[in-house]
C-alpha positions as CSV (number, residue, x, y, z in Angstrom):
1,M,52.6,-139.6,-118.1
2,S,49.1,-138.0,-119.1
3,S,46.9,-136.7,-117.8
4,K,42.6,-137.5,-118.9
5,R,40.1,-134.3,-119.8
6,Y,37.3,-135.8,-118.2
7,P,33.7,-133.5,-119.7
8,E,32.5,-130.8,-117.6
9,E,28.9,-132.4,-117.2
10,F,31.2,-135.5,-115.7
11,K,33.3,-133.0,-113.3
12,L,30.1,-131.7,-112.3
13,E,28.1,-134.9,-111.9
14,A,30.9,-136.0,-109.2
15,V,30.8,-132.7,-107.9
16,K,27.1,-133.5,-106.9
17,Q,27.4,-136.3,-105.7
18,I,29.5,-134.7,-103.1
19,T,28.1,-131.8,-102.3
20,E,24.2,-132.6,-102.6
21,R,23.8,-136.0,-102.4
22,G,26.7,-136.4,-99.3
23,H,28.4,-138.9,-100.8
24,S,32.4,-138.5,-99.4
25,V,35.3,-137.5,-101.5
26,T,37.1,-141.4,-100.9
27,D,33.9,-143.1,-102.4
28,V,33.1,-140.6,-105.4
29,A,36.6,-141.4,-106.5
30,G,36.5,-144.9,-106.2
31,R,33.4,-145.2,-108.0
32,I,34.6,-143.4,-111.4
33,G,37.8,-144.1,-111.0
34,V,39.5,-140.4,-110.5
35,S,41.9,-139.6,-107.6
36,Q,41.2,-137.5,-104.5
37,H,43.0,-134.6,-105.6
38,S,41.5,-134.3,-108.8
39,L,38.0,-134.0,-107.0
40,Y,38.8,-131.8,-104.0
41,A,40.0,-129.1,-107.1
42,W,36.7,-129.8,-108.8
43,V,35.0,-129.0,-105.8
44,K,37.1,-126.0,-105.0
45,Q,36.8,-125.3,-108.4
46,Y,32.5,-125.8,-109.3
47,S,31.9,-124.2,-106.1
48,L,32.2,-121.1,-107.6
49,P,29.1,-119.5,-109.2
50,A,28.9,-119.9,-113.3
51,E,30.2,-115.8,-113.9
52,A,33.1,-116.3,-111.2
53,R,34.5,-119.6,-112.5
54,Q,34.1,-118.3,-116.5
55,E,35.5,-115.3,-115.2
56,Q,38.8,-117.4,-113.4
57,Q,38.8,-119.6,-116.3
58,G,39.2,-116.1,-118.5
59,Q,42.6,-115.4,-116.0
60,S,43.9,-118.3,-116.0
61,V,43.7,-118.3,-120.4
62,E,45.6,-115.1,-120.1
63,I,48.2,-115.9,-117.5
64,R,49.2,-119.0,-119.7
65,R,49.5,-116.5,-122.7
66,L,51.5,-113.9,-120.9
67,K,53.4,-116.5,-119.8
68,A,54.0,-118.0,-123.1
69,E,54.9,-114.7,-124.3
70,L,58.0,-114.3,-121.6
71,K,60.1,-116.7,-122.6
72,R,59.2,-116.3,-126.2
73,V,60.9,-112.0,-125.5
74,T,63.2,-113.8,-122.8
75,E,64.8,-115.4,-125.5
76,E,64.8,-113.2,-127.9
77,R,66.6,-110.7,-125.1
78,D,69.2,-113.7,-125.2
79,I,69.4,-114.3,-128.7
80,L,70.4,-110.5,-128.6
81,K,72.7,-110.4,-125.8
82,K,74.9,-112.9,-127.6
83,A,74.7,-111.1,-130.7
84,A,76.0,-108.0,-129.5
85,A,78.4,-109.6,-127.3
86,Y,79.8,-111.8,-130.4
87,F,79.6,-108.0,-132.4
88,A,81.7,-106.3,-129.8
89,K,84.4,-109.3,-129.9
90,E,84.4,-109.1,-134.1
91,S,84.6,-104.8,-134.0
92,R,88.1,-105.2,-131.7
C-alpha cells in the first residue's frame, strides 16, 4: 500500500481550513479526500513556527541517515563475525 504525497501548499491550506476558518477535521477530511489521522498530523506539524518546523525536518533527515548507517554497520559486523567463526574453524 503506497502512501500518496501531497504538496506542502495543499497541506497548509487544509490546516488553515481547520485552524483559521473553524472547519472540523471530519468535514475537511471528507471534502479533500484525506484521512483524519493525516490531517491531525498536518495540524501538529504546521502549528509549529517555520523555523522550528525546518529544524524538526532536519532532525528527521538525520535520524533516517543514522538508521541507514546503523543497519549497514550491523550487517558488516555480522559478516565479520561469520568470517571469524569460519576461519577459526578452518584453523583447527
